[in-house]
C-alpha positions as a Markdown table, in Angstrom:
| # | Residue | x | y | z |
|---|---|---|---|---|
| 1 | Met | 37.2 | 33.8 | 4.6 |
| 2 | Leu | 35.5 | 32.0 | 7.5 |
| 3 | Phe | 32.1 | 33.0 | 6.2 |
| 4 | Cys | 32.8 | 31.5 | 2.8 |
| 5 | Val | 34.0 | 28.2 | 4.3 |
| 6 | Val | 30.8 | 27.9 | 6.4 |
| 7 | Ile | 28.5 | 28.5 | 3.4 |
| 8 | Gly | 30.5 | 26.0 | 1.4 |
| 9 | Ala | 30.1 | 23.3 | 4.1 |
| 10 | Gln | 26.3 | 24.0 | 4.2 |
| 11 | Gly | 26.0 | 23.6 | 0.5 |
| 12 | Ala | 28.0 | 20.3 | 0.4 |
| 13 | Ser | 26.0 | 17.2 | -0.5 |
| 14 | Gly | 26.7 | 13.5 | -0.5 |
| 15 | Ile | 25.6 | 10.3 | -2.2 |
| 16 | Val | 24.4 | 7.0 | -1.0 |
| 17 | Ala | 24.6 | 4.0 | -3.3 |
| 18 | Gly | 24.3 | 0.2 | -3.0 |
| 19 | Ile | 22.5 | -2.9 | -4.0 |
| 20 | Val | 19.3 | -4.5 | -2.8 |
| 21 | Arg | 19.3 | -8.3 | -2.6 |
| 22 | Asp | 16.9 | -11.0 | -1.6 |
| 23 | Pro | 17.6 | -13.6 | 1.1 |
| 24 | Asn | 19.3 | -15.8 | -1.6 |
| 25 | Thr | 21.6 | -12.8 | -2.4 |
| 26 | Asn | 19.9 | -12.3 | -5.8 |
| 27 | Pro | 19.6 | -8.6 | -6.9 |
| 28 | Val | 16.1 | -7.1 | -6.6 |
| 29 | Ala | 15.1 | -4.9 | -9.5 |
| 30 | Asn | 12.5 | -2.1 | -9.6 |
| 31 | Ile | 12.0 | -1.6 | -5.9 |
| 32 | Leu | 11.9 | 1.7 | -4.1 |
| 33 | Val | 14.7 | 2.7 | -1.7 |
| 34 | Gln | 13.9 | 5.5 | 0.7 |
| 35 | Leu | 16.2 | 7.5 | 2.9 |
| 36 | Arg | 14.8 | 9.8 | 5.7 |
| 37 | Gln | 17.0 | 12.4 | 7.4 |
| 38 | Gly | 16.7 | 12.1 | 11.1 |
| 39 | Pro | 16.4 | 15.7 | 12.4 |
| 40 | Thr | 14.4 | 17.1 | 9.4 |
| 41 | Gly | 12.3 | 14.1 | 8.3 |
| 42 | Thr | 13.2 | 15.0 | 4.7 |
| 43 | Val | 12.8 | 12.0 | 2.4 |
| 44 | Phe | 14.9 | 11.1 | -0.6 |
| 45 | Lys | 14.0 | 8.2 | -2.9 |
| 46 | Ser | 15.4 | 6.1 | -5.8 |
| 47 | Thr | 14.3 | 2.9 | -7.5 |
| 48 | Thr | 16.7 | 0.0 | -8.2 |
| 49 | Gly | 17.8 | -0.8 | -11.7 |
| 50 | Arg | 17.7 | -4.2 | -13.3 |
| 51 | Asp | 20.9 | -5.2 | -11.5 |
| 52 | Gly | 19.5 | -4.2 | -8.1 |
| 53 | Thr | 21.6 | -1.1 | -7.7 |
| 54 | Tyr | 20.5 | 2.3 | -6.6 |
| 55 | Arg | 22.0 | 5.7 | -6.2 |
| 56 | Ile | 20.6 | 8.7 | -4.3 |
| 57 | Thr | 22.3 | 12.0 | -4.8 |
| 58 | Gly | 22.1 | 15.5 | -3.4 |
| 59 | Leu | 21.9 | 14.4 | 0.2 |
| 60 | Pro | 22.7 | 17.1 | 2.9 |
| 61 | Pro | 25.2 | 15.9 | 5.5 |
| 62 | Gly | 23.6 | 13.9 | 8.3 |
| 63 | Thr | 22.4 | 10.6 | 9.5 |
| 64 | Tyr | 19.6 | 8.7 | 7.6 |
| 65 | Asp | 17.2 | 5.9 | 8.2 |
| 66 | Val | 16.6 | 3.5 | 5.3 |
| 67 | Ala | 13.3 | 1.8 | 4.3 |
| 68 | Val | 12.8 | -0.5 | 1.4 |
| 69 | Gly | 9.5 | -2.2 | 0.4 |
| 70 | Pro | 7.3 | -3.9 | 1.0 |
| 71 | Phe | 7.1 | -5.4 | -2.4 |
| 72 | Gly | 3.9 | -7.4 | -3.2 |
| 73 | Tyr | 3.8 | -10.7 | -1.2 |
| 74 | Thr | 7.4 | -11.4 | -2.0 |
| 75 | Phe | 9.3 | -9.1 | 0.3 |
| 76 | Asp | 8.4 | -7.6 | 3.7 |
| 77 | Arg | 9.3 | -4.1 | 4.6 |
| 78 | Tyr | 13.0 | -3.5 | 5.5 |
| 79 | Glu | 13.8 | -0.7 | 7.9 |
| 80 | Gln | 16.9 | 0.4 | 9.8 |
| 81 | Lys | 17.3 | 3.5 | 11.9 |
| 82 | Gly | 20.5 | 5.5 | 11.6 |
| 83 | Ala | 21.6 | 3.2 | 8.8 |
| 84 | Val | 24.1 | 5.5 | 7.1 |
| 85 | Thr | 25.9 | 8.8 | 7.8 |
| 86 | Val | 26.4 | 11.2 | 4.9 |
| 87 | Thr | 29.2 | 13.7 | 4.6 |
| 88 | Thr | 30.7 | 14.3 | 1.2 |
| 89 | Gly | 31.5 | 11.8 | -1.4 |
| 90 | Thr | 29.7 | 8.4 | -1.7 |
| 91 | Ala | 28.6 | 6.3 | 1.2 |
| 92 | Ser | 27.8 | 2.6 | 0.6 |
| 93 | Leu | 24.6 | 1.0 | 1.9 |
| 94 | Asp | 23.5 | -2.5 | 0.8 |
| 95 | Val | 20.2 | -4.0 | 1.8 |
| 96 | His | 19.1 | -7.6 | 2.3 |
| 97 | Leu | 15.3 | -8.0 | 2.2 |
| 98 | Pro | 13.3 | -10.5 | 4.2 |
| 99 | Trp | 10.8 | -12.8 | 2.5 |
| 100 | Gly | 7.2 | -11.8 | 2.6 |
| 101 | Gly | 4.1 | -13.9 | 2.9 |
| 102 | Asn | 4.9 | -16.2 | 0.0 |
| 103 | Leu | 8.3 | -17.1 | 1.5 |
| 104 | Gly | 9.9 | -16.7 | -1.9 |
| 105 | Thr | 7.8 | -19.2 | -3.7 |
| 106 | Pro | 8.3 | -18.8 | -7.5 |
| 107 | Gly | 5.2 | -17.6 | -9.3 |
| 108 | Asp | 3.3 | -17.0 | -6.1 |
| 109 | Asp | 3.2 | -13.2 | -6.6 |
| 110 | Ile | 2.1 | -11.3 | -9.7 |
| 111 | Thr | 3.5 | -8.0 | -8.4 |
| 112 | Pro | 7.1 | -8.3 | -9.7 |
| 113 | Ile | 5.9 | -9.5 | -13.1 |
| 114 | Val | 3.4 | -6.6 | -13.5 |
| 115 | Arg | 5.9 | -4.0 | -12.2 |
| 116 | Gln | 8.5 | -4.9 | -14.8 |
| 117 | Lys | 6.2 | -3.2 | -17.2 |
| 118 | Ser | 6.5 | 0.6 | -16.9 |
| 119 | Ala | 3.3 | 2.5 | -16.2 |
| 120 | Pro | 2.2 | 4.2 | -19.4 |
| 121 | Ala | 2.8 | 7.9 | -19.8 |
| 122 | Gly | 0.2 | 10.3 | -21.0 |
| 123 | Arg | -2.7 | 12.4 | -19.8 |
| 124 | Ala | -5.4 | 11.1 | -17.6 |
| 125 | Pro | -8.5 | 10.1 | -19.7 |
| 126 | Arg | -11.9 | 11.6 | -19.3 |
| 127 | Thr | -15.4 | 10.2 | -19.7 |
| 128 | Arg | -17.9 | 11.7 | -22.1 |
| 129 | Asp | -19.3 | 13.9 | -19.4 |
| 130 | Gly | -15.8 | 15.3 | -18.7 |
| 131 | Lys | -15.2 | 13.4 | -15.4 |
| 132 | Pro | -11.9 | 11.7 | -14.8 |
| 133 | Asp | -12.1 | 8.1 | -16.0 |
| 134 | Phe | -10.8 | 5.6 | -13.4 |
| 135 | Ser | -11.5 | 2.5 | -15.6 |
| 136 | Gly | -8.8 | -0.1 | -16.1 |
| 137 | Val | -6.9 | -2.8 | -14.3 |
| 138 | Trp | -4.8 | -1.5 | -11.5 |
| 139 | Leu | -2.0 | -3.1 | -9.4 |
| 140 | Gly | -2.5 | -2.2 | -5.8 |
| 141 | Ser | 0.4 | -1.2 | -3.7 |
| 142 | Arg | 1.7 | -0.9 | -0.1 |
| 143 | Asp | 2.7 | 2.5 | 1.3 |
| 144 | Pro | 6.4 | 2.2 | 2.0 |
| 145 | Asp | 6.1 | 5.1 | 4.6 |
| 146 | Arg | 3.0 | 3.9 | 6.3 |
| 147 | Ser | 2.6 | 4.7 | 10.0 |
| 148 | Glu | 0.7 | 2.3 | 12.2 |
| 149 | Pro | -2.5 | 3.7 | 13.9 |
| 150 | Ala | -2.9 | 4.6 | 17.5 |
| 151 | Val | -5.4 | 2.1 | 19.0 |
| 152 | Thr | -7.1 | 1.4 | 22.3 |
| 153 | Pro | -5.5 | -0.9 | 24.9 |
| 154 | Ala | -8.0 | -3.6 | 24.2 |
| 155 | Val | -7.3 | -3.5 | 20.5 |
| 156 | Lys | -3.5 | -3.6 | 21.1 |
| 157 | Thr | -4.0 | -6.8 | 23.1 |
| 158 | Val | -5.8 | -8.4 | 20.2 |
| 159 | Val | -3.2 | -7.3 | 17.7 |
| 160 | Asp | -0.3 | -8.6 | 19.9 |
| 161 | Ala | -2.0 | -12.0 | 20.1 |
| 162 | Arg | -2.6 | -12.2 | 16.4 |
| 163 | Leu | 1.0 | -11.4 | 15.7 |
| 164 | Ala | 2.2 | -13.9 | 18.3 |
| 165 | Asn | 0.4 | -16.7 | 16.5 |
| 166 | Ser | 1.4 | -15.6 | 13.0 |
| 167 | Val | -2.1 | -14.4 | 12.2 |
| 168 | Lys | -3.2 | -18.0 | 11.7 |
| 169 | Asp | -6.9 | -17.1 | 12.4 |
| 170 | His | -7.0 | -14.5 | 9.5 |
| 171 | Pro | -10.4 | -14.7 | 7.7 |
| 172 | Ser | -8.6 | -15.5 | 4.4 |
| 173 | Gly | -7.7 | -18.9 | 6.0 |
| 174 | Gln | -11.4 | -19.7 | 6.2 |
| 175 | Cys | -12.1 | -18.5 | 2.6 |
| 176 | Leu | -13.7 | -15.4 | 4.0 |
| 177 | Pro | -13.3 | -11.9 | 2.5 |
| 178 | Ala | -9.8 | -10.5 | 3.4 |
| 179 | Asp | -9.5 | -7.3 | 1.4 |
| 180 | Val | -12.6 | -5.3 | 2.6 |
| 181 | Val | -10.5 | -2.0 | 2.6 |
| 182 | Pro | -7.7 | -2.2 | 0.0 |
| 183 | Leu | -5.1 | -0.4 | 2.1 |
| 184 | Asp | -2.0 | -2.3 | 1.3 |
| 185 | Ser | -2.6 | -5.6 | -0.5 |
| 186 | Pro | -0.8 | -5.7 | -3.9 |
| 187 | Asn | -3.6 | -7.4 | -5.8 |
| 188 | Leu | -4.9 | -6.7 | -9.2 |
| 189 | Arg | -8.1 | -4.7 | -9.2 |
| 190 | Lys | -10.4 | -3.8 | -12.1 |
| 191 | Ile | -12.5 | -0.6 | -12.0 |
| 192 | Ile | -15.6 | -0.4 | -14.2 |
| 193 | Gln | -17.0 | 3.1 | -14.3 |
| 194 | Thr | -20.4 | 4.4 | -15.5 |
| 195 | Pro | -22.1 | 7.8 | -14.7 |
| 196 | Thr | -24.1 | 6.3 | -11.9 |
| 197 | Leu | -22.2 | 3.3 | -10.7 |
| 198 | Ile | -18.6 | 2.2 | -10.2 |
| 199 | Val | -17.8 | -1.5 | -9.7 |
| 200 | Arg | -14.4 | -2.5 | -8.2 |
| 201 | Leu | -13.4 | -6.1 | -8.8 |
| 202 | Thr | -10.6 | -7.6 | -6.7 |
| 203 | Glu | -9.0 | -10.8 | -7.8 |
| 204 | Gly | -10.0 | -13.5 | -5.3 |
| 205 | Asp | -12.3 | -11.3 | -3.3 |
| 206 | Leu | -15.8 | -9.8 | -3.3 |
| 207 | Pro | -17.0 | -7.2 | -5.9 |
| 208 | Gln | -17.8 | -3.8 | -4.5 |
| 209 | Gln | -20.5 | -1.5 | -5.8 |
| 210 | Ile | -20.1 | 2.3 | -5.4 |
| 211 | Tyr | -23.2 | 4.3 | -6.1 |
| 212 | Leu | -22.9 | 7.7 | -7.9 |
| 213 | Asp | -26.6 | 8.4 | -8.3 |
| 214 | Gly | -26.9 | 10.6 | -5.2 |
| 215 | Arg | -28.5 | 8.1 | -2.9 |
| 216 | Pro | -27.6 | 8.3 | 0.9 |
| 217 | His | -26.5 | 5.4 | 3.1 |
| 218 | Pro | -29.4 | 3.3 | 4.5 |
| 219 | Lys | -30.6 | 4.7 | 7.8 |
| 220 | Asp | -30.6 | 1.2 | 9.3 |
| 221 | Pro | -27.9 | -0.7 | 7.3 |
| 222 | Asp | -27.7 | -4.5 | 7.4 |
| 223 | Pro | -24.0 | -4.8 | 8.1 |
| 224 | Thr | -22.0 | -6.6 | 5.4 |
| 225 | Trp | -18.3 | -7.5 | 4.7 |
| 226 | Leu | -17.8 | -4.6 | 2.3 |
| 227 | Gly | -20.4 | -2.2 | 3.7 |
| 228 | His | -22.4 | 0.3 | 1.7 |
| 229 | Ser | -20.5 | 2.7 | -0.6 |
| 230 | Ile | -21.6 | 6.0 | -2.1 |
| 231 | Ala | -19.5 | 8.6 | -3.9 |
| 232 | Arg | -19.4 | 12.2 | -5.0 |
| 233 | Trp | -17.1 | 14.3 | -7.1 |
| 234 | Val | -14.9 | 16.9 | -5.4 |
| 235 | Gly | -13.4 | 18.8 | -8.4 |
| 236 | Ala | -11.3 | 16.2 | -10.3 |
| 237 | Asp | -11.3 | 13.8 | -7.3 |
| 238 | Leu | -13.8 | 11.1 | -6.4 |
| 239 | Leu | -14.7 | 10.8 | -2.7 |
| 240 | Val | -15.9 | 7.4 | -1.8 |
| 241 | Asp | -17.8 | 7.0 | 1.5 |
| 242 | Thr | -18.4 | 3.5 | 3.0 |
| 243 | Ala | -20.2 | 2.6 | 6.1 |
| 244 | Gly | -22.3 | -0.4 | 7.3 |
| 245 | Phe | -19.4 | -2.9 | 7.8 |
| 246 | Asn | -19.9 | -6.0 | 9.9 |
| 247 | Asp | -17.2 | -6.6 | 12.6 |
| 248 | Arg | -16.0 | -9.9 | 11.2 |
| 249 | Ser | -13.2 | -8.7 | 8.9 |
| 250 | Trp | -9.7 | -7.6 | 9.7 |
| 251 | Ile | -8.1 | -4.3 | 8.6 |
| 252 | Asp | -4.6 | -5.7 | 8.1 |
| 253 | Val | -4.1 | -7.2 | 11.6 |
| 254 | Tyr | -6.5 | -4.8 | 13.4 |
| 255 | Pro | -10.0 | -5.7 | 14.5 |
| 256 | His | -12.8 | -3.2 | 14.1 |
| 257 | Thr | -16.4 | -2.6 | 15.1 |
| 258 | Glu | -19.6 | -1.9 | 13.1 |
| 259 | Lys | -18.8 | 1.8 | 13.7 |
| 260 | Leu | -16.0 | 1.6 | 11.1 |
| 261 | His | -16.3 | 4.5 | 8.5 |
| 262 | Val | -14.0 | 4.6 | 5.6 |
| 263 | Thr | -13.4 | 7.4 | 3.0 |
| 264 | Glu | -11.3 | 7.1 | -0.1 |
| 265 | Arg | -10.1 | 9.9 | -2.2 |
| 266 | Trp | -9.3 | 8.9 | -5.8 |
| 267 | His | -7.1 | 11.1 | -7.9 |
| 268 | Arg | -5.7 | 10.2 | -11.3 |
| 269 | Pro | -2.8 | 12.6 | -12.1 |
| 270 | Asp | -1.9 | 10.9 | -15.4 |
| 271 | Leu | -2.6 | 7.9 | -17.5 |
| 272 | Gly | -0.5 | 5.3 | -15.6 |
| 273 | His | -1.2 | 6.2 | -11.9 |
| 274 | Leu | -4.0 | 6.3 | -9.5 |
| 275 | Glu | -3.4 | 8.1 | -6.2 |
| 276 | Met | -5.5 | 6.7 | -3.3 |
| 277 | Thr | -5.9 | 8.2 | 0.2 |
| 278 | Phe | -7.8 | 6.1 | 2.7 |
| 279 | Thr | -9.1 | 7.5 | 6.0 |
| 280 | Leu | -10.4 | 5.0 | 8.5 |
| 281 | Asp | -12.4 | 6.1 | 11.5 |
| 282 | Asp | -13.7 | 3.8 | 14.3 |
| 283 | Pro | -13.8 | 5.3 | 17.8 |
| 284 | Asp | -13.8 | 1.9 | 19.4 |
| 285 | Thr | -10.7 | 0.9 | 17.6 |
| 286 | Phe | -8.5 | 3.9 | 16.6 |
| 287 | Leu | -7.7 | 6.8 | 18.9 |
| 288 | Glu | -7.7 | 9.1 | 15.9 |
| 289 | Pro | -8.5 | 8.6 | 12.2 |
| 290 | Trp | -5.9 | 6.4 | 10.4 |
| 291 | Val | -4.7 | 7.8 | 7.1 |
| 292 | Val | -2.9 | 5.7 | 4.5 |
| 293 | His | -1.6 | 6.9 | 1.1 |
| 294 | Asn | -1.0 | 4.6 | -1.9 |
| 295 | Val | -0.2 | 4.9 | -5.6 |
| 296 | Trp | -1.6 | 2.2 | -7.9 |
| 297 | Asn | -0.1 | 1.5 | -11.3 |
| 298 | Leu | -2.1 | 0.8 | -14.4 |
| 299 | Ala | -1.5 | -2.9 | -15.2 |
| 300 | Val | -1.0 | -2.8 | -19.0 |
| 301 | Asp | -2.2 | -5.9 | -20.9 |
| 302 | Asp | -3.1 | -7.6 | -17.7 |
| 303 | Asp | -6.6 | -8.8 | -16.5 |
| 304 | Leu | -8.2 | -10.6 | -13.6 |
| 305 | Ile | -8.5 | -14.3 | -13.7 |
| 306 | Glu | -10.8 | -16.7 | -11.9 |
| 307 | Ser | -9.7 | -17.3 | -8.3 |
| 308 | Val | -11.2 | -20.0 | -6.1 |
| 309 | Cys | -10.4 | -20.3 | -2.4 |
| 310 | Glu | -9.9 | -23.8 | -0.9 |
| 311 | Asn | -7.6 | -22.9 | 2.0 |
| 312 | Asn | -10.4 | -23.8 | 4.5 |
| 313 | Leu | -9.8 | -27.5 | 3.8 |
| 314 | Asp | -6.5 | -27.3 | 5.7 |
| 315 | Ala | -7.5 | -24.7 | 8.3 |
| 316 | Glu | -8.0 | -27.2 | 11.2 |
| 317 | Lys | -4.8 | -29.1 | 10.4 |
| 318 | Leu | -2.9 | -25.9 | 10.5 |
| 319 | Arg | -4.3 | -25.1 | 14.0 |
| 320 | Lys | -2.9 | -28.4 | 15.4 |
| 321 | Pro | 0.4 | -28.0 | 17.3 |
């Protein structure tokens, strides 16, 4: 009898349900809620409905951390350790998200608009030569489970200073390229693919050429903002290799040197999604390679528009106390 009771307890599962709201208490639809069980690290996920509610079932008993977002430029990431304890039945957990970079300005973030449209279902398309076709307009994303890189003490000092002054010296404030490695920014990107060349266009930033014709990197590259990109096929994946960066750009809030080397693995599992894995290596910045995973959604019926930067007109005014 005791044996049966123990097995029953081990097999019990619980539910966590709640609602996600913005700082104005409005419900937030179509945003990912993630629970992570402390001892095991097992992750459970659900997406909020139109009324901002979510429900995650089948949870083993235990204590869970919660993480929500980030979501475009509208909401920053919300995270709370030990947020809820699950036994049996339903535990309630509501979330109030903080504003992101646009501080809730209406119309200042295309991400919520695009994400209201479901990514189309279907098989991943192929080119005439049988290769996966990555062509299309894609909505970039931020990894909700991204871990920050281990950096040198000197780099940490720089990062702390940038965070302390609200990153007011970011290159984008000077109308300089800001998205040289598209790790997290939720911008629209258009990929144009040919057998020997891929062009990636980012709204409001520089175009990137990725060579597929077998050429190597230049032996003595002239460092540039986007570097020099070549690619090769590894089965159904495309491996993009970029080197030759200058040291003027930021990677999120992190500085880097001209030794920065970035690889991207592109995988299109179906029609509506593009899985991206970025690996950044710079021995003078990171103590070990920094790996970031993202999933981009096909932006149906959307396209890039002309974007002109004029922020530098106010840069000096913003620096004044």
